[in-house]
C-alpha positions as protocol buffer text, in pm:
chain_id: "A"
residue {
  index: 1
  type: MET
  ca { x: 1615 y: 1880 z: 2368 }
}
residue {
  index: 2
  type: THR
  ca { x: 1312 y: 1850 z: 2088 }
}
residue {
  index: 3
  type: ASP
  ca { x: 1084 y: 1548 z: 2141 }
}
residue {
  index: 4
  type: ASN
  ca { x: 955 y: 1428 z: 1806 }
}
residue {
  index: 5
  type: ARG
  ca { x: 874 y: 1074 z: 1960 }
}
residue {
  index: 6
  type: ILE
  ca { x: 571 y: 885 z: 1837 }
}
residue {
  index: 7
  type: GLY
  ca { x: 451 y: 663 z: 2188 }
}
residue {
  index: 8
  type: PRO
  ca { x: 355 y: 317 z: 2113 }
}
residue {
  index: 9
  type: PRO
  ca { x: -39 y: 257 z: 2039 }
}
residue {
  index: 10
  type: LEU
  ca { x: -270 y: 153 z: 2344 }
}
residue {
  index: 11
  type: ARG
  ca { x: -421 y: -112 z: 2150 }
}
residue {
  index: 12
  type: GLY
  ca { x: -202 y: -216 z: 1838 }
}
residue {
  index: 13
  type: SER
  ca { x: -124 y: -541 z: 1673 }
}
residue {
  index: 14
  type: GLU
  ca { x: 183 y: -726 z: 1807 }
}
residue {
  index: 15
  type: ARG
  ca { x: 391 y: -613 z: 1517 }
}
residue {
  index: 16
  type: GLU
  ca { x: 225 y: -264 z: 1536 }
}
residue {
  index: 17
  type: THR
  ca { x: 341 y: -195 z: 1907 }
}
residue {
  index: 18
  type: LEU
  ca { x: 684 y: -403 z: 1881 }
}
residue {
  index: 19
  type: ARG
  ca { x: 766 y: -181 z: 1557 }
}
residue {
  index: 20
  type: VAL
  ca { x: 681 y: 161 z: 1712 }
}
residue {
  index: 21
  type: PHE
  ca { x: 868 y: 58 z: 2057 }
}
residue {
  index: 22
  type: LEU
  ca { x: 1182 y: -25 z: 1845 }
}
residue {
  index: 23
  type: ASP
  ca { x: 1119 y: 309 z: 1704 }
}
residue {
  index: 24
  type: TYR
  ca { x: 1022 y: 504 z: 1993 }
}
residue {
  index: 25
  type: HIS
  ca { x: 1352 y: 406 z: 2159 }
}
residue {
  index: 26
  type: ARG
  ca { x: 1595 y: 462 z: 1806 }
}
residue {
  index: 27
  type: ALA
  ca { x: 1430 y: 862 z: 1852 }
}
residue {
  index: 28
  type: THR
  ca { x: 1566 y: 833 z: 2214 }
}
residue {
  index: 29
  type: LEU
  ca { x: 1861 y: 800 z: 2114 }
}
residue {
  index: 30
  type: ALA
  ca { x: 1900 y: 1052 z: 1886 }
}
residue {
  index: 31
  type: MET
  ca { x: 1741 y: 1316 z: 2106 }
}
residue {
  index: 32
  type: LYS
  ca { x: 1970 y: 1236 z: 2370 }
}
residue {
  index: 33
  type: CYS
  ca { x: 2261 y: 1338 z: 2145 }
}
residue {
  index: 34
  type: GLU
  ca { x: 2087 y: 1640 z: 1958 }
}
residue {
  index: 35
  type: GLY
  ca { x: 2209 y: 1985 z: 1937 }
}
residue {
  index: 36
  type: LEU
  ca { x: 2568 y: 1841 z: 2045 }
}
residue {
  index: 37
  type: SER
  ca { x: 2904 y: 1845 z: 1941 }
}
residue {
  index: 38
  type: ASP
  ca { x: 3119 y: 1601 z: 1805 }
}
residue {
  index: 39
  type: ASP
  ca { x: 3351 y: 1653 z: 2125 }
}
residue {
  index: 40
  type: ASP
  ca { x: 3028 y: 1638 z: 2337 }
}
residue {
  index: 41
  type: LEU
  ca { x: 2933 y: 1348 z: 2188 }
}
residue {
  index: 42
  type: ARG
  ca { x: 3278 y: 1231 z: 2291 }
}
residue {
  index: 43
  type: ARG
  ca { x: 3304 y: 1302 z: 2642 }
}
residue {
  index: 44
  type: ARG
  ca { x: 3351 y: 1030 z: 2880 }
}
residue {
  index: 45
  type: SER
  ca { x: 3064 y: 989 z: 3146 }
}
residue {
  index: 46
  type: MET
  ca { x: 3391 y: 922 z: 3460 }
}
residue {
  index: 47
  type: PRO
  ca { x: 3713 y: 727 z: 3517 }
}
residue {
  index: 48
  type: PRO
  ca { x: 3743 y: 437 z: 3454 }
}
residue {
  index: 49
  type: SER
  ca { x: 3417 y: 431 z: 3199 }
}
residue {
  index: 50
  type: THR
  ca { x: 3504 y: 522 z: 2874 }
}
residue {
  index: 51
  type: LEU
  ca { x: 3149 y: 487 z: 2749 }
}
residue {
  index: 52
  type: THR
  ca { x: 3043 y: 823 z: 2511 }
}
residue {
  index: 53
  type: LEU
  ca { x: 2748 y: 933 z: 2363 }
}
residue {
  index: 54
  type: MET
  ca { x: 2885 y: 882 z: 2048 }
}
residue {
  index: 55
  type: GLY
  ca { x: 3013 y: 502 z: 2112 }
}
residue {
  index: 56
  type: LEU
  ca { x: 2634 y: 437 z: 2217 }
}
residue {
  index: 57
  type: VAL
  ca { x: 2573 y: 516 z: 1840 }
}
residue {
  index: 58
  type: ARG
  ca { x: 2808 y: 329 z: 1702 }
}
residue {
  index: 59
  type: HIS
  ca { x: 2782 y: 51 z: 1950 }
}
residue {
  index: 60
  type: MET
  ca { x: 2354 y: 44 z: 1840 }
}
residue {
  index: 61
  type: ALA
  ca { x: 2427 y: 64 z: 1472 }
}
residue {
  index: 62
  type: GLU
  ca { x: 2672 y: -334 z: 1556 }
}
residue {
  index: 63
  type: VAL
  ca { x: 2369 y: -424 z: 1737 }
}
residue {
  index: 64
  type: GLU
  ca { x: 2086 y: -348 z: 1420 }
}
residue {
  index: 65
  type: ARG
  ca { x: 2353 y: -465 z: 1185 }
}
residue {
  index: 66
  type: THR
  ca { x: 2430 y: -797 z: 1370 }
}
residue {
  index: 67
  type: TRP
  ca { x: 2061 y: -913 z: 1503 }
}
residue {
  index: 68
  type: PHE
  ca { x: 1863 y: -781 z: 1175 }
}
residue {
  index: 69
  type: ARG
  ca { x: 2153 y: -838 z: 884 }
}
residue {
  index: 70
  type: LYS
  ca { x: 2323 y: -1109 z: 1004 }
}
residue {
  index: 71
  type: VAL
  ca { x: 2090 y: -1316 z: 1231 }
}
residue {
  index: 72
  type: ILE
  ca { x: 1727 y: -1284 z: 1061 }
}
residue {
  index: 73
  type: ASN
  ca { x: 1875 y: -1182 z: 691 }
}
residue {
  index: 74
  type: ALA
  ca { x: 2154 y: -1428 z: 683 }
}
residue {
  index: 75
  type: GLU
  ca { x: 2355 y: -1160 z: 492 }
}
residue {
  index: 76
  type: ASP
  ca { x: 2747 y: -1244 z: 548 }
}
residue {
  index: 77
  type: ILE
  ca { x: 2910 y: -899 z: 632 }
}
residue {
  index: 78
  type: PRO
  ca { x: 3133 y: -770 z: 848 }
}
residue {
  index: 79
  type: LEU
  ca { x: 3122 y: -576 z: 1203 }
}
residue {
  index: 80
  type: VAL
  ca { x: 3028 y: -164 z: 1066 }
}
residue {
  index: 81
  type: TRP
  ca { x: 3369 y: -124 z: 1271 }
}
residue {
  index: 82
  type: SER
  ca { x: 3541 y: -456 z: 1315 }
}
residue {
  index: 83
  type: ASP
  ca { x: 3672 y: -691 z: 1031 }
}
residue {
  index: 84
  type: GLU
  ca { x: 3762 y: -930 z: 1313 }
}
residue {
  index: 85
  type: GLY
  ca { x: 3448 y: -909 z: 1518 }
}
residue {
  index: 86
  type: ASP
  ca { x: 3541 y: -751 z: 1824 }
}
residue {
  index: 87
  type: TYR
  ca { x: 3193 y: -558 z: 1933 }
}
residue {
  index: 88
  type: GLN
  ca { x: 3451 y: -340 z: 2202 }
}
residue {
  index: 89
  type: VAL
  ca { x: 3577 y: -110 z: 1893 }
}
residue {
  index: 90
  type: ALA
  ca { x: 3251 y: 22 z: 1842 }
}
residue {
  index: 91
  type: TYR
  ca { x: 3267 y: 266 z: 2178 }
}
residue {
  index: 92
  type: ASP
  ca { x: 3627 y: 356 z: 2117 }
}
residue {
  index: 93
  type: ALA
  ca { x: 3501 y: 670 z: 1964 }
}
residue {
  index: 94
  type: GLU
  ca { x: 3790 y: 901 z: 1991 }
}
residue {
  index: 95
  type: ALA
  ca { x: 3818 y: 950 z: 1608 }
}
residue {
  index: 96
  type: SER
  ca { x: 3490 y: 917 z: 1528 }
}
residue {
  index: 97
  type: THR
  ca { x: 3249 y: 1194 z: 1397 }
}
residue {
  index: 98
  type: ARG
  ca { x: 2881 y: 1292 z: 1451 }
}
residue {
  index: 99
  type: SER
  ca { x: 2855 y: 1268 z: 1073 }
}
residue {
  index: 100
  type: GLU
  ca { x: 3014 y: 952 z: 1013 }
}
residue {
  index: 101
  type: ALA
  ca { x: 2822 y: 728 z: 1342 }
}
residue {
  index: 102
  type: PHE
  ca { x: 2508 y: 867 z: 1274 }
}
residue {
  index: 103
  type: ALA
  ca { x: 2562 y: 756 z: 859 }
}
residue {
  index: 104
  type: ALA
  ca { x: 2613 y: 436 z: 983 }
}
residue {
  index: 105
  type: TRP
  ca { x: 2359 y: 381 z: 1261 }
}
residue {
  index: 106
  type: GLU
  ca { x: 2075 y: 566 z: 1039 }
}
residue {
  index: 107
  type: ALA
  ca { x: 2216 y: 294 z: 714 }
}
residue {
  index: 108
  type: GLU
  ca { x: 2155 y: -3 z: 977 }
}
residue {
  index: 109
  type: VAL
  ca { x: 1853 y: 146 z: 1143 }
}
residue {
  index: 110
  type: GLU
  ca { x: 1685 y: 165 z: 748 }
}
residue {
  index: 111
  type: HIS
  ca { x: 1798 y: -171 z: 692 }
}
residue {
  index: 112
  type: SER
  ca { x: 1613 y: -304 z: 990 }
}
residue {
  index: 113
  type: ARG
  ca { x: 1348 y: -140 z: 960 }
}
residue {
  index: 114
  type: ARG
  ca { x: 1314 y: -296 z: 574 }
}
residue {
  index: 115
  type: ILE
  ca { x: 1389 y: -671 z: 669 }
}
residue {
  index: 116
  type: GLU
  ca { x: 1059 y: -620 z: 969 }
}
residue {
  index: 117
  type: ARG
  ca { x: 836 y: -470 z: 685 }
}
residue {
  index: 118
  type: GLU
  ca { x: 970 y: -761 z: 441 }
}
residue {
  index: 119
  type: ALA
  ca { x: 904 y: -1038 z: 670 }
}
residue {
  index: 120
  type: GLU
  ca { x: 601 y: -1244 z: 676 }
}
residue {
  index: 121
  type: SER
  ca { x: 558 y: -1286 z: 1068 }
}
residue {
  index: 122
  type: LEU
  ca { x: 745 y: -1237 z: 1349 }
}
residue {
  index: 123
  type: ASP
  ca { x: 797 y: -1611 z: 1353 }
}
residue {
  index: 124
  type: VAL
  ca { x: 1061 y: -1541 z: 1109 }
}
residue {
  index: 125
  type: THR
  ca { x: 1353 y: -1674 z: 1262 }
}
residue {
  index: 126
  type: GLY
  ca { x: 1765 y: -1650 z: 1156 }
}
residue {
  index: 127
  type: HIS
  ca { x: 2080 y: -1836 z: 1347 }
}
residue {
  index: 128
  type: ASN
  ca { x: 2230 y: -1635 z: 1607 }
}
residue {
  index: 129
  type: GLU
  ca { x: 2592 y: -1749 z: 1556 }
}
residue {
  index: 130
  type: ARG
  ca { x: 2727 y: -1670 z: 1927 }
}
residue {
  index: 131
  type: TRP
  ca { x: 2446 y: -1863 z: 2082 }
}
residue {
  index: 132
  type: GLY
  ca { x: 2430 y: -2160 z: 1859 }
}
residue {
  index: 133
  type: GLU
  ca { x: 2054 y: -2112 z: 1831 }
}
residue {
  index: 134
  type: ASP
  ca { x: 1782 y: -2025 z: 1563 }
}
residue {
  index: 135
  type: VAL
  ca { x: 1594 y: -1685 z: 1730 }
}
residue {
  index: 136
  type: SER
  ca { x: 1246 y: -1532 z: 1591 }
}
residue {
  index: 137
  type: LEU
  ca { x: 1198 y: -1157 z: 1490 }
}
residue {
  index: 138
  type: ARG
  ca { x: 999 y: -1152 z: 1766 }
}
residue {
  index: 139
  type: LEU
  ca { x: 1296 y: -1197 z: 1979 }
}
residue {
  index: 140
  type: VAL
  ca { x: 1532 y: -1004 z: 1763 }
}
residue {
  index: 141
  type: MET
  ca { x: 1309 y: -669 z: 1794 }
}
residue {
  index: 142
  type: LEU
  ca { x: 1196 y: -770 z: 2209 }
}
residue {
  index: 143
  type: HIS
  ca { x: 1598 y: -787 z: 2236 }
}
residue {
  index: 144
  type: LEU
  ca { x: 1657 y: -444 z: 2042 }
}
residue {
  index: 145
  type: ILE
  ca { x: 1391 y: -301 z: 2267 }
}
residue {
  index: 146
  type: HIS
  ca { x: 1550 y: -405 z: 2542 }
}
residue {
  index: 147
  type: ASP
  ca { x: 1919 y: -305 z: 2421 }
}
residue {
  index: 148
  type: TYR
  ca { x: 1798 y: 31 z: 2359 }
}
residue {
  index: 149
  type: ALA
  ca { x: 1648 y: 59 z: 2647 }
}
residue {
  index: 150
  type: ARG
  ca { x: 1932 y: 2 z: 2835 }
}
residue {
  index: 151
  type: HIS
  ca { x: 2167 y: 238 z: 2691 }
}
residue {
  index: 152
  type: ASN
  ca { x: 1928 y: 549 z: 2657 }
}
residue {
  index: 153
  type: GLY
  ca { x: 1950 y: 532 z: 3045 }
}
residue {
  index: 154
  type: HIS
  ca { x: 2329 y: 549 z: 2987 }
}
residue {
  index: 155
  type: ALA
  ca { x: 2244 y: 816 z: 2763 }
}
residue {
  index: 156
  type: ASP
  ca { x: 2074 y: 1026 z: 3018 }
}
residue {
  index: 157
  type: PHE
  ca { x: 2353 y: 1078 z: 3241 }
}
residue {
  index: 158
  type: LEU
  ca { x: 2598 y: 1123 z: 2988 }
}
residue {
  index: 159
  type: ARG
  ca { x: 2368 y: 1420 z: 2836 }
}
residue {
  index: 160
  type: GLU
  ca { x: 2331 y: 1533 z: 3205 }
}
residue {
  index: 161
  type: GLY
  ca { x: 2704 y: 1553 z: 3250 }
}
residue {
  index: 162
  type: ILE
  ca { x: 2777 y: 1733 z: 2939 }
}
residue {
  index: 163
  type: ASP
  ca { x: 2565 y: 1997 z: 2964 }
}
residue {
  index: 164
  type: GLY
  ca { x: 2274 y: 1931 z: 3268 }
}
residue {
  index: 165
  type: THR
  ca { x: 2026 y: 1827 z: 3006 }
}
residue {
  index: 166
  type: VAL
  ca { x: 1782 y: 1592 z: 3162 }
}
residue {
  index: 167
  type: GLY
  ca { x: 1437 y: 1467 z: 3113 }
}
residue {
  index: 168
  type: ALA
  ca { x: 1258 y: 1171 z: 2901 }
}
């Protein structure tokens, strides 16, 4: 795996630090999938789990889309893979391809970056329908850092099970 990730600034502003940490975790997920075939990316961890690297990429596309576009930007759009709002559909990557999954994820990441850049401050708020609460961009960025970190731990184990590759 090629590690092209940029670490967070040691004395950056709050916004810069959040931005770079989020991009670091995005790059980590991409790195864990680097060099793998579609079949490798669809390889399940262990029964009864159906977790795959492809499923994680698809899931994070939904997470990016929901938190940035639907919550912060108030866009009335469906999920990428489910018109019914079923987040579990993203994990089912049996028929998916790397190009499809990564194109959707990368597109959502770019939307997220644009929304964050255009926001006046981290105090910009949006409404989270699921929680029935308004949330700040700051919380959204922290939530995504947390979600990526959790799933990158899963990605570590999945990658090791595929080809023995371990590391940050």
